[in-house]
N, C-alpha and C positions, 0 to 999 in steps of 0.2 A: 504494500500500500504506500503510495507516494505521500510525503508529508506536505502540509500546507506551507506556503511561504508568506510570512507576516511582515508588515510594517507597523510599528507601535508609535503612537503620538500621545505624549503624557502631559497633561496640565498639572504641574507640580502643586499648584495651590489646591487643586481638587483632591489629589491623592494624599496630601498631608506631608509629602516629602520625607518619609521615614525610610531608613536603609532597609529594614526588615520588610516594610510594605512594598517598596519598589522591587526588592528581590523576589517576593512572592508573586507579584504581577508578572515578572519575567519568567518565573517558574511555570506559572499557569499557561502562558503562551507557548513556552518551549515544549510543554507536554503535548500541545496541539500541532506544533510544526516548527520550522526553522525561522528565526528572526533575521531577516536580511537587512533591515533598517530600523533604527530607533532614534527618536528625537524627543527631547523634553523642553518645555516652554516655561518661562518665568524664573530661570535660574539666577540666583544671587549668591553672594559669599556666605549667607547664612545656611546654605545647603552644601557647604564644603565637605561634609561627611559622606555625601553621595558620590564623590569623585571616583573612588575605587570601583563602585558598582557600575557607574556610567562608562568608565574607561574599559573595564574588563568585558563589557558587553557592547563596546564600540558605538555608544550612543553619542549623538550630536546634541549640543545645547543651544537654545535661543535665550539670551540673557534678558532680564527685566531691567530696562533702563530708567524706569520711574520718572517719566516726564508727562505732566498734565493728567487730567482726569481719565482719559481714555486708554490708559496703558493696558488694562485687561482686554478691552476690545481689540486693540492692536495685535495682541498675542493670539487672540481667538481667530482673527482674520488671517494671521500668518500661518496658523495651524491648518486652516481650511485650504489656503493656497498651496502649502507644501504637500498636503495629502492628495489633492487633485493632480499636482505636478507628478507625483509618484505614480498615481493611478494611470495617467496618460502615457508616461515615458518608460516605466519599468514593467515590462511584460511578465517578468518572473514573479512579481508580487500579486498573489491572488486573494490575500486576506489582510484585513486591517483591524488593529485594536486601538480604540480611542478611549483613553482614560480621562473621562470627564462626563458629567451628566447634564451639561448645559443644553437646553432646548435649541439654542442657536446652531448647534451642530446637526440638527435633524435634516436640513436640506443636503448637507454633505453626505450623510448616511444614505439618503435616498439616491443621490447621484452615484455613489460607489456601488450600491446594489444594482442600479440600472446598467452598470458596466460589468456586471457579473461577479463583483467582488463580495466576499463574505465579511461581515462587520461584527466584531465582538466589542461590546461596550462594557466598561467597568467604571463605577463611580461610588462615592460615599452616598449612603441612603439619604442623608439630609439634603444633598445637593442634586439628587437625580430627578430629572424631569420625566413625568410619565410619558410625554410625547417622544422623548429621546429613547426611553426604555423600549417602547413598542416598535420604534423604527428599526432597531438593531436586529440582526439575525439571531444573536444571542446576547444576553445581558446578565452581568453578575454584580451584586453589591460588594463594594470593597471590604466591608466588615466580614462578609462571608468568605471572600477570597483570602484575606489575611489570616494567618494562624493566630486566632485570638481565643483559644480555649481557656477555660478558667484556671487549670493548673499552671504553675509557674512555667512561662515559655522557655523552651530550649533555644540554643543558638540556631539561627536560621540555617537550613541545610545548604543554601547556596553561598552563604557569607564566607568569604575566604577560600571557597573551593573545597576540594576533597583533600584534606590534610593527611599527615602520616598516621594520625590516631583514629581515622575513620574505622568504624566497626561494622560487623555483619548486621547489627541491629539498625544502624542508620541506613544502610542500603535496603534492608527489608522494609523500613518505613517509607523510603522513597518509592519503592515499587508499589507499596500499598496506596500511596498518594496518586500515582499514575493510574492504577486500576480504578480508584474511586472517581477519577475524572471521566472515566468511560461509563457514563451514566446509563447508556443504552443496554450494555451487555456485561460490563465488568470483566472483560477478558481482552487478551492481547497476544499476538504471536511473539514467540521468543525473539525472533530477528528484529521485529519492530520495537520490542521492549528495550533491547540493547541500544538501538538507535536513539530512543528517547533518553535513556540514561546518559548516553554520550553527549546529547544536546544539553542536558542539565549539568553534567559533570564531564567536561571534555577530557579530563585526565583519568577517567574511570578505567580500571583494569582489574578484572577478576583475579588475576594472578597475584596482585598486591594484597588480596584478602586470603591468599593461600589455596586458591582453587586452580586446577589445571585447565578448566574450560568453563564457558558461560553456563552450559547445561548442568555441570556438576555444582556450580555455585547455586543455581536455582533449586536443585535437588536438596542441597545442604540447608538452604534457607527455609524451604518448605518443611523439612523434617524438624528443624529447630523451632520455628516460630508458628507454623500452621496458619499463617495469614492468608496464603494463597495455595492453590493446587496446580500441579504441573501434569498435563496429560498429552498424549500423542494422538494425533488424528491424521491418518494416512502419512503424508510427508511433513506435517506441521507439528511443532511443539507449541501448545497453548497454555497460557497462564491465566487462571481465573481467580478472582477475589472470593475468599471464603467469608461468609456472613456468620457473625457470632450467634450461637444458639443458647437460649436459656439464661439462667440467673446470675451471671457475673456482673450484671449492670448495676450502676449506682442508683440509689433511690432518693427522691426528694420528698420531704415531709413538712408538716406545719412547723416542726421544730427547727429545720435547717434551711428552709427556703430563702430566708433573708441572707444568710451567709452564701448560699449558692448564687443568688443574683448579684450580691456584692462582689464576689470573685469574678464573675463574668464582666461586670461593669468595669472593674479595675483592669481586667485584661484589655478591654477596648481602649481605656484611657492610656494604658502603657503603649498601645499601638498608635496613638495619636488621634483618636476619635473623641470629639467633645459631645457629639450628638449621634444617636442611632435611631433608626426606624423601629418601632415596637415589634413588628413582625420579625425583624432580624434578631432581636434579643430573644424573643420567644423560641425561634427556631434553634438558636444556639443552646438554650436550656433543654429543649427537647432532645437535642443530639447528645448532650451530656447525661440527661436523666430520662431514659425512654418511658418511665412510668408517669412522667409529668402530665398533670391536668390542673386546671384552676381549682376544681373541687378537691383534688388531692391535698391542696395546701390551704383549703378553707375559703375559697372565693368562687363566686358565680361567673365572673367575667375577668378577662385579663386586665381590662381597664381598672377594675377594682383593686387588683393586685398591685398595679402600678401606683395607684394612689396611696396604698399602704407603704410602698417603698419610698414614695415621696415624703410621707410623714416621718419615715425613719431617717430622712436626710440623705438618701443614696442618689436621688435623681430629682429632676424637675420636669414636669409635663409642659410641653410647649405646643403651639399650633403654628404651622408654616403658612405661607401665603395662600396655599390651596386648601387651607383649613384641615390639613392632615396632621395627625398627632406625631410629635417627635419627643424623644427622651433625651434630655440634657443631663449629662453625667456630672454629679456634684463632686 
């Protein structure tokens, strides 16, 4: 299966300009295909910690010169011009990732789609326009893309590359992430999996982990972690994600729900998010606690639970311009 060829255009103001967040966006796209071109807009010296990520992924930067009121509009227009220039002149690129939720980009998305291009949109939930979301072929909220699970975050898998201390567990987790992205079937051919691993970690080598071949590495990881299964189908080796069965899951109760939500909100804040859409917060809790329902923690509606958390000082409930609810993290 041939990989898609992506161009990424990132509005730094929209994505929050965190190293871990940008790394995760890049990971998300690399799982889907090759990144042939990357560009970020609004770069200033305050984003100096992004230099290593940008240079190692050969991204170009468009600086923010801060002159007059219309600086943001100027950068938006420049992004549109650059994206169309690539679409017309670079025949290799068949997919675009736009990291912004501004509705002003909707005509750009429409034009790209009319040219046969695939458009992936990524944005913070508080800044995402419903018009832009619906225009994209695929859209993901940045809070969901970023690794913001409530337990203490580990070092980002892409940060600093594959160092000498990389372990079987890290590679197993990376394979799990790749399989989870394949929402339709949760499976991948071994040859395609190795190509994706090499896109994410160009220095990947199974021999450095003590395996004489890629197939032996897969067999070893399957036996040790049981995260995925490896089967042969005629001439193909297929890797499939295994789904957990039964009762090892964590439970949320009336006694611990405040701590559970507090941990998740802290994780969002650590990743640079000041506000999140309530549905994003609820989905994250459901992912961590499969037994979660409002009634399980003593409430009829999620909005009632949010008001309880607001009284506890964990968040503030706000309404955006479209009268949609947002959660501001305290």
